[in-house]
DRENBAVO-639058 format. One record per residue: x, y, z of N, C-alpha, C, CB in turn. Coordinates in steps of 0.05 Angstrom, whole numbers, padded with zeros to 5 digits, always signed. Glycine has a CB too. Layout:
N
XYZXYZXYZXYZ...
# end
This chain:
374
-00223-01249-00371-00203-01245-00350-00182-01225-00360-00189-01272-00343-00174-01227-00385-00154-01209-00397-00165-01180-00397-00147-01217-00426-00192-01177-00403-00204-01151-00403-00203-01138-00375-00233-01153-00413-00208-01154-00355-00207-01144-00327-00178-01135-00320-00217-01166-00307-00159-01152-00328-00131-01145-00323-00122-01119-00336-00113-01168-00331-00130-01116-00362-00124-01091-00377-00136-01067-00363-00134-01093-00406-00161-01070-00354-00176-01048-00341-00161-01040-00315-00205-01057-00335-00152-01060-00300-00138-01054-00275-00112-01039-00280-00133-01080-00259-00097-01048-00300-00072-01036-00307-00076-01007-00316-00057-01051-00329-00096-01002-00333-00102-00975-00342-00110-00957-00319-00124-00976-00363-00126-00968-00301-00134-00952-00278-00111-00943-00261-00154-00968-00261-00091-00962-00258-00068-00956-00242-00051-00934-00255-00051-00981-00237-00049-00936-00281-00033-00916-00296-00046-00888-00294-00031-00924-00326-00073-00887-00297-00087-00862-00296-00084-00850-00268-00117-00865-00303-00088-00867-00247-00086-00858-00220-00058-00847-00214-00093-00881-00200-00038-00862-00224-00011-00853-00220-00005-00826-00233+00009-00873-00230-00016-00821-00257-00013-00796-00270-00026-00773-00255-00024-00797-00299-00049-00779-00245-00063-00758-00229-00047-00750-00205-00091-00768-00221-00035-00769-00191-00020-00763-00167+00005-00748-00173-00013-00789-00153+00015-00750-00198+00041-00738-00204+00037-00708-00212+00055-00752-00227+00012-00699-00216+00008-00671-00224+00012-00653-00200-00021-00668-00236+00030-00633-00201+00036-00616-00178+00012-00598-00172+00060-00599-00183+00007-00593-00147-00015-00575-00139-00008-00546-00146-00021-00578-00109-00028-00530-00151-00024-00503-00157-00013-00488-00133-00050-00490-00167+00007-00471-00138+00019-00456-00116-00001-00435-00106+00045-00443-00124+00000-00430-00080-00017-00410-00068+00000-00390-00052-00039-00422-00050-00013-00368-00044+00002-00347-00029+00013-00358-00003-00017-00324-00024+00000-00378+00008+00008-00388+00034+00028-00411+00033-00016-00397+00049+00037-00419+00008+00056-00440+00006+00083-00432+00019+00061-00447-00024+00094-00450+00035+00118-00444+00050+00143-00444+00031+00122-00464+00072+00159-00422+00033+00184-00420+00020+00205-00416+00042+00186-00397-00002+00224-00433+00044+00242-00433+00067+00258-00408+00071+00261-00456+00065+00266-00395+00049+00285-00373+00053+00278-00347+00038+00311-00382+00044+00254-00345+00027+00246-00320+00012+00218-00312+00020+00248-00325-00018+00215-00286+00025+00188-00274+00030+00186-00250+00012+00184-00266+00060+00165-00250-00005+00161-00228-00023+00143-00206-00010+00147-00238-00049+00150-00181-00017+00136-00158-00004+00129-00138-00025+00154-00145+00017+00105-00125-00022+00097-00104-00040+00082-00083-00024+00078-00115-00062+00085-00057-00032+00073-00035-00018+00062-00015-00038+00092-00022+00001+00038-00004-00032+00026+00017-00048+00019+00040-00030+00001+00006-00064+00011+00063-00042+00006+00087-00027-00022+00092-00018+00014+00110-00043-00032+00116-00023-00056+00125-00010-00082+00115-00023-00056+00155-00011-00097+00100-00008-00124+00091-00016-00144+00112-00006-00131+00062-00005-00151+00130-00025-00165+00155-00017-00193+00156-00030-00148+00180-00027-00213+00155-00012-00240+00153-00021-00255+00179-00021-00255+00133-00004-00255+00193-00044-00271+00217-00048-00300+00210-00052-00260+00233-00072-00317+00231-00050-00346+00226-00052-00354+00213-00077-00360+00253-00049-00342+00219-00100-00350+00207-00125-00343+00177-00125-00335+00221-00148-00322+00169-00112-00316+00140-00109-00336+00126-00091-00287+00136-00099-00345+00140-00070-00365+00129-00053-00391+00125-00068-00370+00147-00028-00398+00145-00084-00423+00144-00100-00423+00121-00119-00428+00171-00115-00401+00116-00133-00399+00095-00152-00399+00067-00139-00374+00098-00169-00389+00066-00115-00387+00040-00101-00413+00032-00087-00364+00040-00081-00432+00050-00086-00457+00045-00071-00473+00024-00085-00474+00071-00069-00483+00005-00069-00500-00017-00079-00527-00016-00063-00486-00045-00076-00544-00035-00070-00570-00036-00056-00566-00044-00027-00588-00056-00070-00545-00059-00022-00541-00070+00005-00517-00057+00020-00537-00099+00004-00504-00037+00009-00481-00025+00022-00462-00014+00002-00467-00046+00039-00436-00023+00003-00416-00013-00015-00398-00036-00025-00399+00009-00001-00389-00033-00049-00370-00053-00061-00349-00037-00076-00386-00073-00079-00325-00036-00065-00303-00022-00078-00285-00040-00095-00286-00009-00057-00291-00066-00095-00273-00085-00108-00268-00080-00138-00285-00113-00105-00287-00069-00153-00281-00064-00182-00258-00045-00186-00306-00054-00196-00253-00027-00166-00232-00008-00170-00205-00021-00172-00232+00012-00146-00202-00045-00160-00176-00057-00158-00172-00081-00176-00172-00066-00129-00191-00085-00194-00190-00109-00212-00163-00111-00227-00213-00108-00232-00153-00089-00238-00129-00089-00255-00103-00094-00239-00127-00064-00270-00104-00089-00213-00080-00090-00197-00080-00114-00178-00076-00065-00182-00103-00126-00174-00105-00148-00154-00086-00171-00158-00134-00158-00155-00081-00180-00183-00063-00203-00187-00035-00198-00176-00060-00209-00216-00026-00173-00175+00001-00166-00167+00003-00162-00136+00012-00142-00181-00020-00157-00124-00022-00154-00095-00024-00181-00082-00045-00136-00087-00043-00197-00092-00049-00223-00078-00026-00243-00080-00074-00234-00090-00008-00241-00100+00013-00261-00102+00036-00255-00083+00023-00261-00131+00037-00231-00072+00059-00225-00053+00053-00238-00026+00061-00194-00049+00075-00246-00013+00071-00258+00014+00061-00238+00034+00098-00270+00023+00071-00213+00032+00061-00192+00050+00056-00167+00033+00081-00186+00073+00032-00156+00035+00025-00132+00019+00015-00110+00037+00004-00139-00003+00026-00086+00033+00020-00062+00049+00004-00041+00033+00046-00049+00060-00015-00028+00047-00030-00006+00035-00034+00016+00056-00058-00016+00023-00034+00041+00047-00040+00063+00065-00070+00070+00062-00022+00088+00059-00086+00063+00082-00114+00069+00082-00117+00098+00091-00131+00050+00099-00117+00116+00072-00115+00145+00077-00140+00155+00093-00113+00160+00051-00163+00144+00087-00187+00155+00099-00198+00135+00119-00208+00160+00077-00206+00146+00142-00214+00131+00165-00241+00116+00160-00217+00149+00190-00243+00092+00171-00268+00077+00171-00282+00084+00198-00264+00046+00167-00296+00107+00198-00305+00118+00223-00332+00111+00233-00304+00147+00221-00347+00095+00218-00374+00088+00226-00394+00110+00220-00375+00082+00256-00419+00104+00219-00439+00125+00213-00441+00131+00183-00433+00150+00228-00449+00155+00176-00454+00163+00149-00428+00167+00134-00471+00188+00148-00424+00154+00111-00400+00157+00095-00398+00186+00084-00399+00137+00072-00374+00196+00080-00370+00222+00070-00343+00225+00056-00373+00243+00092-00341+00244+00038-00316+00250+00024-00304+00275+00036-00321+00253-00005-00289+00290+00019-00275+00314+00027-00295+00334+00039-00260+00326+00003-00287+00349+00060-00260+00350+00073-00256+00331+00097-00254+00378+00081-00279+00323+00109-00277+00304+00131-00286+00276+00122-00294+00314+00156-00267+00260+00116-00272+00234+00103-00283+00214+00123-00247+00224+00089-00300+00196+00113-00310+00174+00128-00317+00151+00109-00335+00181+00146-00299+00131+00108-00302+00110+00089-00318+00086+00101-00274+00100+00080-00336+00074+00086-00352+00052+00096-00336+00028+00105-00372+00043+00074-00347+00013+00123-00334-00010+00135-00326-00031+00113-00351-00023+00155-00342-00032+00092-00337-00052+00071-00309-00050+00059-00357-00049+00049-00296-00027+00062-00269-00023+00051-00250-00043+00063-00259+00005+00056-00252-00049+00089-00234-00068+00101-00235-00095+00088-00240-00071+00131-00260-00104+00083-00264-00130+00070-00253-00130+00041-00294-00138+00069-00257-00108+00027-00248-00106-00001-00217-00107-00002-00258-00081-00014-00204-00092+00016-00175-00093+00017-00164-00120+00024-00164-00072+00037-00178-00133+00043-00171-00161+00051-00173-00179+00027-00189-00170+00074-00195-00177+00012-00200-00194-00011-00181-00189-00034-00229-00191-00020-00172-00165-00036-00152-00158-00057-00125-00172-00051-00148-00128-00060-00120-00176-00025-00095-00190-00017-00077-00174+00001-00080-00197-00041-00086-00152+00012-00070-00136+00030-00068-00150+00058-00081-00108+00033-00045-00149+00069-00039-00161+00095-00035-00140+00116-00015-00179+00093-00026-00117+00109-00021-00095+00127-00033-00069+00117+00010-00092+00132-00049-00055+00134-00061-00030+00127-00054-00009+00147-00092-00033+00124-00044+00014+00138-00037+00036+00156-00060+00055+00158-00012+00050+00146-00067+00063+00183-00088+00082+00188-00079+00108+00199-00108+00070+00206-00053+00112+00203-00043+00136+00215-00038+00157+00193-00016+00131+00230-00058+00173+00188-00057+00194+00167-00068+00220+00179-00074+00185+00142-00067+00241+00163-00077+00267+00173-00108+00266+00175-00069+00289+00154-00120+00245+00163-00149+00242+00165-00158+00223+00187-00160+00232+00138-00139+00214+00204-00146+00194+00224-00168+00203+00243-00121+00187+00240-00168+00229+00250-00188+00239+00269-00211+00254+00255-00174+00257+00289-00215+00250+00230-00237+00263+00216-00264+00257+00228-00237+00255+00186-00267+00234+00239-00292+00226+00253-00288+00225+00283-00302+00199+00243-00267+00239+00293-00262+00239+00322-00249+00214+00332-00287+00244+00337-00243+00213+00358-00230+00190+00370-00248+00166+00368-00222+00196+00398-00275+00170+00369-00293+00147+00367-00290+00134+00339-00322+00157+00371-00285+00150+00319-00280+00140+00292-00256+00122+00291-00278+00162+00272-00235+00131+00305-00210+00115+00307-00216+00088+00319-00188+00130+00323-00230+00088+00341-00237+00063+00355-00254+00044+00337-00252+00068+00381-00272+00057+00322-00289+00041+00304-00272+00028+00282-00311+00059+00291-00253+00043+00271-00237+00033+00249-00220+00010+00259-00219+00056+00238-00209+00012+00282-00193-00010+00293-00209-00035+00296-00181-00002+00321-00234-00032+00307-00251-00055+00311-00259-00068+00284-00276-00046+00326-00263-00052+00264-00271-00063+00237-00248-00081+00226-00277-00041+00217-00224-00070+00227-00201-00085+00216-00194-00110+00233-00177-00067+00214-00201-00109+00259-00195-00132+00276-00212-00156+00269-00200-00125+00305-00233-00153+00253-00249-00175+00244-00233-00194+00226-00274-00165+00230-00212-00183+00213-00196-00199+00194-00170-00207+00207-00191-00183+00167-00170-00231+00219-00148-00239+00236-00122-00243+00221-00155-00264+00250-00123-00247+00195-00098-00250+00179-00090-00224+00166-00102-00272+00158-00101-00202+00177-00094-00175+00167-00085-00158+00192-00118-00162+00152-00064-00142+00189-00054-00126+00211-00059-00096+00205-00024-00131+00216-00073-00083+00224-00079-00055+00222-00059-00040+00239-00109-00048+00230-00043-00022+00227-00022-00008+00241-00028+00022+00241+00005-00014+00229-00015+00037+00260-00016+00066+00259-00036+00078+00279-00023+00075+00233-00057+00063+00286-00077+00072+00306-00078+00050+00327-00105+00077+00292-00074+00058+00352-00070+00038+00373-00088+00042+00398-00041+00037+00382-00093+00021+00412-00111+00022+00435-00095+00020+00462-00130-00001+00434-00069+00017+00461-00053+00015+00485-00024+00021+00479-00056-00012+00498-00008+00026+00500+00020+00031+00497+00036+00007+00488+00032+00041+00524+00024-00017+00492+00037-00042+00485+00037-00047+00455+00024-00065+00499+00024-00030+00439+00020-00035+00411+00039-00018+00393-00008-00031+00403+00059-00005+00405+00076+00012+00389+00089-00003+00366+00097+00025+00407+00096-00028+00371+00109-00044+00350+00091-00067+00342+00137-00055+00360+00084-00069+00317+00068-00091+00306+00087-00109+00290+00045-00080+00289+00087-00135+00297+00104-00154+00283+00087-00173+00266+00121-00170+00304+00094-00175+00241+00081-00193+00222+00100-00215+00216+00072-00177+00196+00091-00240+00218+00108-00263+00214+00100-00278+00188+00107-00282+00238+00120-00286+00173+00115-00302+00149+00139-00319+00142+00109-00283+00125+00135-00345+00140+00156-00363+00132+00182-00360+00147+00162-00360+00102+00179-00356+00173+00203-00353+00190+00213-00325+00193+00224-00371+00180+00203-00307+00176+00212-00279+00177+00194-00263+00196+00212-00266+00149+00206-00245+00212+00192-00228+00230+00196-00199+00221+00200-00232+00260+00175-00185+00212+00177-00157+00203+00163-00140+00224+00164-00153+00175+00179-00121+00236+00168-00102+00254+00159-00077+00239+00188-00095+00277+00134-00068+00243+00124-00044+00231+00121-00022+00252+00096-00050+00218+00132+00001+00246+00130+00025+00262+00116+00047+00245+00157+00035+00273+00102+00065+00258+00088+00086+00244+00092+00113+00257+00058+00080+00242+00096+00134+00240+00099+00161+00250+00083+00180+00232+00129+00169+00252+00070+00200+00245+00052+00218+00231+00060+00247+00237+00023+00213+00240+00063+00263+00215+00071+00290+00218+00048+00310+00224+00085+00299+00193+00024+00303+00216+00002+00322+00219-00025+00309+00221+00003+00341+00195-00044+00324+00233-00072+00316+00235-00089+00339+00227-00079+00306+00264-00113+00333+00216-00131+00355+00207-00147+00367+00229-00149+00344+00185-00149+00354+00252-00166+00364+00274-00149+00366+00299-00191+00346+00278-00160+00380+00319-00146+00384+00344-00159+00369+00367-00144+00414+00351-00176+00351+00360-00190+00335+00381-00170+00319+00398-00211+00317+00369-00175+00318+00424-00157+00303+00442-00159+00273+00436-00164+00309+00471-00137+00260+00440-00135+00231+00438-00113+00221+00455-00131+00222+00408-00114+00196+00464-00092+00185+00481-00065+00186+00466-00098+00156+00489-00044+00193+00481-00018+00196+00468-00008+00171+00456+00002+00207+00488-00018+00148+00464-00009+00122+00453-00023+00115+00427-00013+00100+00473-00044+00131+00420-00061+00124+00397-00047+00129+00370-00087+00139+00398-00034+00153+00368-00021+00161+00343+00007+00170+00350-00037+00184+00328+00027+00161+00335+00055+00167+00342+00066+00189+00324+00072+00142+00339+00077+00210+00336+00089+00231+00320+00119+00227+00318+00083+00259+00333+00133+00246+00305+00161+00244+00300+00177+00255+00323+00169+00259+00273+00179+00240+00345+00194+00247+00368+00220+00231+00367+00179+00241+00394+00243+00245+00364+00268+00232+00358+00276+00212+00380+00290+00252+00355+00274+00220+00405+00282+00202+00426+00264+00177+00427+00280+00216+00453+00238+00180+00423+00220+00157+00423+00225+00139+00399+00191+00167+00423+00231+00152+00376+00237+00136+00352+00262+00118+00357+00242+00154+00328+00282+00129+00370+00306+00113+00377+00299+00089+00394+00327+00131+00391+00282+00094+00414+00273+00072+00432+00257+00051+00416+00257+00083+00455+00239+00061+00399+00222+00043+00384+00239+00024+00366+00202+00059+00366+00258+00036+00352+00275+00019+00334+00292+00000+00350+00292+00038+00316+00302+00009+00372+00319-00009+00389+00302-00032+00399+00330+00007+00412+00278-00027+00407+00260-00048+00417+00251-00066+00394+00235-00037+00431+00246-00054+00371+00237-00070+00348+00259-00089+00339+00230-00052+00324+00284-00081+00341+00306-00097+00332+00308-00123+00348+00333-00082+00333+00300-00122+00374+00302-00145+00391+00282-00167+00385+00299-00136+00420+00260-00159+00371+00239-00179+00366+00233-00183+00336+00214-00169+00380+00251-00174+00319+00246-00176+00290+00271-00180+00274+00231-00152+00280+00268-00187+00249+00290-00190+00230+00292-00167+00211+00287-00216+00214+00270-00155+00205+00268-00132+00186+00251-00110+00200+00256-00141+00158+00258-00085+00196+00242-00063+00207+00233-00045+00185+00259-00046+00228+00207-00042+00183+00195-00024+00163+00180-00002+00177+00175-00040+00144+00184+00023+00168+00172+00046+00181+00154+00060+00161+00193+00066+00192+00129+00064+00168+00109+00080+00152+00109+00108+00162+00081+00067+00154+00116+00127+00144+00118+00155+00151+00097+00172+00136+00147+00166+00145+00079+00184+00150+00059+00202+00138+00070+00230+00141+00030+00199+00151+00080+00242+00119+00096+00266+00121+00095+00281+00094+00125+00260+00129+00108+00305+00094+00111+00320+00069+00089+00340+00064+00113+00301+00046+00089+00351+00040+00069+00371+00032+00054+00361+00008+00083+00398+00026+00028+00363+00010+00011+00353-00012+00019+00365-00039-00019+00358-00006+00019+00348-00059+00024+00356-00087+00054+00362-00093+00008+00380-00094+00071+00361-00073+00100+00364-00078+00110+00338-00091+00115+00370-00052+00130+00342-00109+00142+00318-00122+00170+00313-00112+00142+00322-00152+00180+00330-00094+00207+00327-00082+00204+00327-00052+00227+00349-00092+00220+00311-00038+00218+00310-00009+00227+00337+00004+00235+00288+00002+00213+00344+00026+00219+00368+00041+00242+00362+00061+00195+00378+00056+00255+00383+00071+00277+00379+00091+00268+00361+00114+00287+00405+00101+00243+00363+00123+00233+00347+00145+00234+00317+00138+00204+00355+00152+00227+00311+00114+00228+00283+00105+00256+00273+00103+00214+00280+00077+00274+00289+00091+00302+00281+00088+00315+00277+00116+00317+00301+00072+00310+00295+00134+00322+00294+00161+00314+00268+00175+00314+00318+00177+00288+00262+00174+00278+00238+00188+00285+00212+00174+00248+00240+00192+00287+00213+00147+00296+00190+00133+00325+00183+00140+00294+00194+00102+00342+00203+00143+00370+00199+00151+00371+00188+00179+00386+00225+00148+00354+00199+00197+00354+00190+00224+00347+00160+00225+00333+00206+00241+00326+00152+00210+00318+00124+00210+00339+00106+00198+00291+00121+00194+00353+00116+00178+00375+00101+00166+00398+00097+00186+00386+00115+00140+00404+00119+00201+00425+00117+00221+00417+00097+00243+00430+00144+00234+00391+00095+00249+00382+00076+00269+00381+00047+00260+00354+00085+00279+00384+00043+00233+00385+00016+00223+00359+00005+00212+00395-00002+00244+00340+00023+00207+00315+00015+00195+00320+00004+00167+00294+00038+00194+00305-00015+00158+00310-00027+00132+00294-00014+00109+00302-00057+00132+00269-00007+00114+00253+00005+00093+00236+00028+00105+00234-00016+00079+00234+00050+00091+00216+00072+00098+00196+00076+00076+00233+00099+00103+00170+00075+00083+00149+00078+00064+00135+00105+00069+00128+00054+00066+00138+00124+00051+00126+00150+00054+00098+00152+00042+00144+00171+00042+00081+00166+00056+00053+00171+00046+00046+00200+00051+00033+00151+00059+00023+00208+00041+00011+00234+00046+00011+00254+00023+00023+00247+00069+00033+00256+00008+00035+00278-00012+00016+00273-00036+00063+00281-00022+00007+00249-00040-00011+00241-00062+00004+00242-00089-00035+00259-00063+00030+00244-00088+00046+00245-00112+00069+00225-00109+00057+00273-00117+00080+00216-00131+00103+00199-00131+00128+00216-00127+00105+00182-00157+00143+00210-00105+00168+00224-00099+00191+00204-00103+00168+00236-00070+00216+00213-00101+00239+00196-00106+00240+00171-00088+00264+00211-00103+00252+00150-00099+00258+00126-00085+00288+00122-00086+00242+00100-00097+00301+00118-00063+00330+00116-00063+00340+00100-00039+00342+00144-00063+00365+00092-00041+00379+00080-00018+00393+00102-00003+00398+00058-00028+00391+00102+00023+00405+00121+00040+00425+00105+00058+00386+00138+00058+00449+00115+00059+00469+00102+00076+00469+00114+00104+00497+00104+00063+00465+00097+00123+00465+00105+00151+00492+00100+00164+00443+00092+00167+00492+00101+00191+00516+00095+00205+00526+00067+00201+00512+00100+00236+00552+00063+00202+00564+00037+00198+00558+00025+00171+00554+00018+00219+00551+00042+00151+00546+00033+00124+00520+00020+00119+00567+00014+00117+00502+00020+00139+00475+00008+00135+00460+00021+00113+00459+00009+00161+00447+00006+00095+00432+00016+00073+00402+00014+00078+00439+00001+00047+00389+00037+00076+00360+00038+00081+00345+00046+00055+00353+00058+00103+00325+00030+00047+00310+00036+00023+00288+00056+00031+00298+00010+00011+00287+00079+00018+00268+00100+00025+00251+00107+00000+00283+00125+00035+00225+00104+00003+00206+00114-00016+00193+00139-00003+00184+00092-00025+00201+00163-00011+00192+00187+00003+00162+00190+00001+00205+00212-00009+00150+00182-00021+00121+00180-00024+00114+00162-00047+00108+00208-00028+00096+00143-00041+00087+00125-00062+00063+00136-00077+00080+00097-00050+00054+00160-00070+00032+00172-00085+00005+00159-00079+00037+00171-00115-00014+00165-00096-00041+00154-00092-00042+00125-00103-00062+00171-00106-00054+00108-00088-00061+00081-00099-00086+00085-00116-00067+00061-00076-00107+00097-00105-00130+00105-00121-00143+00128-00108-00150+00081-00124-00153+00147-00124-00167+00171-00113-00183+00184-00136-00146+00191-00101-00196+00206-00129-00211+00221-00148-00199+00249-00151-00240+00223-00141-00174+00253-00143-00162+00279-00144-00160+00290-00172-00134+00278-00131-00157+00316-00175-00160+00330-00201-00134+00341-00212-00180+00351-00199-00111+00335-00199-00085+00345-00208-00071+00324-00224-00068+00354-00184-00056+00332-00244-00041+00313-00261-00022+00296-00245-00026+00328-00283-00007+00308-00227+00013+00293-00212+00001+00272-00193+00030+00312-00195-00024+00277-00185-00037+00258-00167-00047+00233-00181-00060+00271-00152-00044+00231-00207-00052+00207-00222-00030+00186-00222-00060+00215-00250-00006+00195-00215+00017+00177-00217+00025+00167-00189+00041+00191-00230+00025+00140-00186+00033+00128-00161+00054+00107-00165+00009+00116-00147+00060+00092-00144+00080+00072-00146+00074+00047-00129+00107+00083-00138+00083+00024-00139+00082-00001-00124+00110-00010-00120+00064-00022-00140+00119-00010-00095+00146-00018-00089+00147-00047-00081+00158+00000-00066+00165-00062-00093+00166-00091-00087+00195-00099-00081+00154-00108-00109+00198-00120-00066+00225-00132-00061+00221-00160-00049+00241-00114-00042+00243-00174-00047+00244-00200-00034+00262-00198-00009+00254-00222-00053+00254-00211+00012+00271-00215+00035+00282-00243+00033+00255-00209+00062+00308-00246+00033+00320-00273+00030+00338-00278+00054+00337-00275+00004+00334-00302+00065+00350-00310+00088+00378-00318+00080+00337-00333+00104+00398-00305+00092+00426-00311+00086+00440-00318+00112+00440-00287+00072+00441-00344+00118+00451-00352+00144+00431-00346+00165+00478-00338+00150+00438-00330+00185+00419-00323+00206+00406-00296+00201+00434-00322+00233+00415-00282+00180+00404-00255+00174+00386-00256+00149+00427-00235+00169+00370-00235+00146+00353-00231+00123+00362-00207+00107+00323-00228+00131+00364-00210+00081+00373-00189+00063+00351-00180+00044+00398-00197+00048+00352-00155+00035+00333-00144+00016+00344-00148-00012+00327-00115+00022+00329-00160-00030+00337-00165-00057+00315-00158-00077+00346-00194-00061+00322-00155-00102+00302-00152-00124+00284-00128-00119+00286-00177-00127+00295-00106-00111+00279-00082-00107+00270-00071-00134+00295-00060-00092+00244-00065-00135+00233-00055-00161+00210-00036-00155+00223-00079-00178+00209-00014-00170+00186+00004-00169+00170+00001-00195+00196+00034-00166+00144-00006-00191+00126-00008-00213+00107+00016-00212+00109-00035-00212+00110+00035-00231+00093+00058-00230+00063+00050-00235+00102+00078-00252+00045+00065-00222+00017+00060-00225+00003+00085-00236+00004+00053-00197-00019+00080-00251-00034+00102-00263-00063+00101-00254-00032+00100-00293-00071+00122-00240-00099+00126-00233-00114+00133-00258-00103+00148-00211-00137+00120-00261-00153+00126-00285-00183+00129-00277-00150+00104-00306-00195+00150-00288-00224+00153-00286-00233+00170-00310-00232+00166-00259-00258+00168-00316-00270+00182-00338-00291+00201-00329-00281+00162-00359-00304+00215-00347-00325+00234-00340-00348+00231-00359-00315+00263-00339-00372+00228-00349-00395+00226-00367-00401+00252-00381-00420+00217-00351-00392+00274-00369-00395+00301-00381-00367+00315-00380-00417+00318-00367-00352+00315-00401-00325+00327-00401-00326+00357-00395-00313+00324-00428-00349+00369-00397-00351+00398-00390-00356+00402-00360-00373+00411-00406-00361+00380-00346-00366+00381-00317-00352+00358-00304-00397+00381-00311-00325+00358-00306-00309+00336-00296-00313+00331-00266-00280+00341-00302-00313+00352-00251-00313+00349-00222-00338+00334-00212-00313+00376-00208-00360+00338-00224-00385+00326-00215-00393+00301-00230-00408+00346-00217-00378+00293-00251-00386+00270-00266-00364+00249-00269-00395+00279-00294-00344+00250-00251-00323+00230-00252-00335+00202-00246-00301+00237-00231-00325+00182-00261-00335+00155-00258-00315+00135-00269-00362+00152-00274-00320+00109-00265-00304+00087-00275-00275+00088-00263-00303+00087-00306-00274+00091-00238-00248+00094-00224-00234+00067-00224-00252+00104-00195-00208+00067-00229-00192+00043-00228-00162+00051-00227-00198+00024-00252-00145+00031-00225-00116+00036-00225-00103+00014-00242-00105+00036-00196-00083+00023-00258-00068+00005-00275-00038+00006-00268-00073+00012-00305-00024-00015-00275+00005-00012-00277+00010+00006-00301+00020-00040-00279+00029+00024-00299+00035+00042-00321+00043+00027-00346+00057+00062-00313+00056+00004-00342+00064-00012-00365+00040-00024-00380+00083-00035-00356+00018-00026-00367-00007-00036-00380-00025-00014-00390-00022-00053-00360-00018+00011-00383-00034+00034-00392-00029+00040-00421-00029+00059-00374-00049+00050-00435-00047+00056-00463-00055+00084-00469-00063+00036-00480-00047+00095-00491-00055+00122-00498-00085+00123-00507-00038+00132-00521-00096+00100-00514-00125+00099-00519-00140+00104-00493-00133+00072-00532-00130+00092-00471-00142+00098-00445-00137+00127-00437-00130+00079-00424-00113+00137-00443-00106+00164-00435-00125+00184-00448-00077+00170-00443-00133+00178-00473-00151+00197-00487-00178+00198-00473-00155+00187-00516-00185+00177-00458-00211+00176-00444-00209+00187-00416-00221+00147-00443-00185+00191-00406-00182+00201-00379-00196+00228-00376-00151+00204-00372-00210+00231-00353-00226+00255-00349-00209+00280-00349-00241+00252-00323-00184+00278-00342-00167+00301-00341-00154+00308-00367-00145+00297-00320-00159+00293-00388-00148+00299-00414-00160+00325-00424-00154+00276-00434-00143+00346-00424-00152+00373-00432-00164+00389-00410-00172+00370-00453-00168+00378-00386-00179+00392-00364-00158+00412-00353-00188+00373-00341-00165+00438-00353-00146+00459-00343-00119+00457-00357-00143+00457-00313-00120+00449-00383-00095+00448-00398-00078+00423-00394-00079+00472-00393-00088+00404-00379-00073+00380-00373-00071+00361-00397-00085+00365-00349-00048+00349-00401-00044+00329-00422-00037+00303-00408-00022+00338-00442-00052+00282-00413-00047+00256-00402-00037+00238-00424-00073+00244-00389-00014+00226-00420-00003+00206-00439+00015+00187-00424+00012+00219-00463+00018+00163-00434+00035+00143-00421+00064+00153-00422+00033+00116-00436+00073+00164-00444+00101+00173-00447+00107+00196-00427+00106+00182-00476+00088+00213-00424+00092+00236-00405+00096+00226-00377+00067+00255-00407+00080+00206-00369+00082+00195-00342+00108+00179-00339+00058+00176-00336+00117+00166-00360+00142+00151-00359+00165+00170-00354+00146+00135-00384+00165+00193-00367+00186+00213-00364+00186+00223-00335+00182+00236-00384+00163+00227-00324+00162+00237-00296+00175+00217-00277+00133+00242-00287+00170+00191-00282+00182+00170-00265+00212+00171-00268+00171+00143-00273+00222+00172-00292+00251+00172-00297+00265+00196-00284+00257+00173-00327+00251+00218-00282+00263+00242-00270+00266+00238-00240+00245+00266-00275+00249+00222-00227+00249+00219-00198+00263+00194-00188+00221+00220-00188+00266+00174-00205+00278+00149-00196+00302+00143-00213+00257+00126-00197+00325+00144-00201+00350+00140-00217+00355+00111-00224+00373+00150-00202+00377+00106-00237+00384+00080-00247+00390+00060-00225+00408+00082-00266+00394+00070-00200+00400+00053-00177+00376+00037-00168+00411+00069-00154+00352+00044-00178+00328+00029-00171+00316+00018-00197+00308+00047-00156+00311-00008-00197+00298-00020-00221+00270-00009-00224+00298-00051-00220+00262-00002-00249+00235+00008-00254+00222-00011-00274+00236+00037-00265+00198-00019-00269+00183-00037-00287+00161-00021-00299+00172-00062-00272+00166-00010-00323+00145+00006-00336+00148+00003-00367+00147+00035-00328
# end
């Protein structure tokens, strides 16, 4: 009888201990007053990246994001610029890009919640390609595809998380083709329409984020067009401006608008991943912040830029363009000079790749007013 009693007591103790162990936190766990946000730049699929991702049954791009996935999936809301259209049919690289449908699943699995499709490559596969890309992303109901629209009612996309409503707007400065498309499909920088959009967005959201595809490729400083429209958006009361297109990291700064409103502007977050051959196109950025509820309003806190480093190697250093391989992306803080020595661009056309060199570039473009994690 004593043995039975001891057994029962021990069982109760063990059971009680098991119940007291807290469950592992997940991305979907509710936090009453904080929503974390992260954004990266251009996800650009050149032919060599398509070739490496090819499998017996299709394409798998997931290995490219292995080093960065932990920092994307832990954010409550994560944004990526899908530079190249998922146009259906035969995949292709430069100059008319067509990325396989599997990319949508891979971005979803990495942890992205919002993908922008309004780029200069949006019509590379024609308007039919735009429609196809929209349909592919619609398969993932917990992911929002912005920038390419099927009706006038879609100008403003609202993403909700933990009581926060974020309105996303998109504007595009240029397209590579002149094919006709409905005027509601892609939004350009029309000042009067932008004013209406922001006014309408404010009525249905707490935070307004604008994705701007603008600037000149390979530039490292914003053009007058970018500065003019960034100031306009700040004056209108937009909270964050996410710049894409230049494939380079440009300055990140706070701009003061009318009535003292502060707008966080990343003129360009550069490439998230690509196979480009210029030194500046290897450096990108991951912008993060928290939205915290303060009474009835939401505030932006803990703004941080984490520089990113594109990395790929070459099986034949004498023929870099045709033998690029092992594409991936690292946080610059995790990058090493041992990796830099293996970078395909090390010595290519006189280029020198080093962690310290990239860190100096970041310091030149991002002042002390923005925290840098590198």
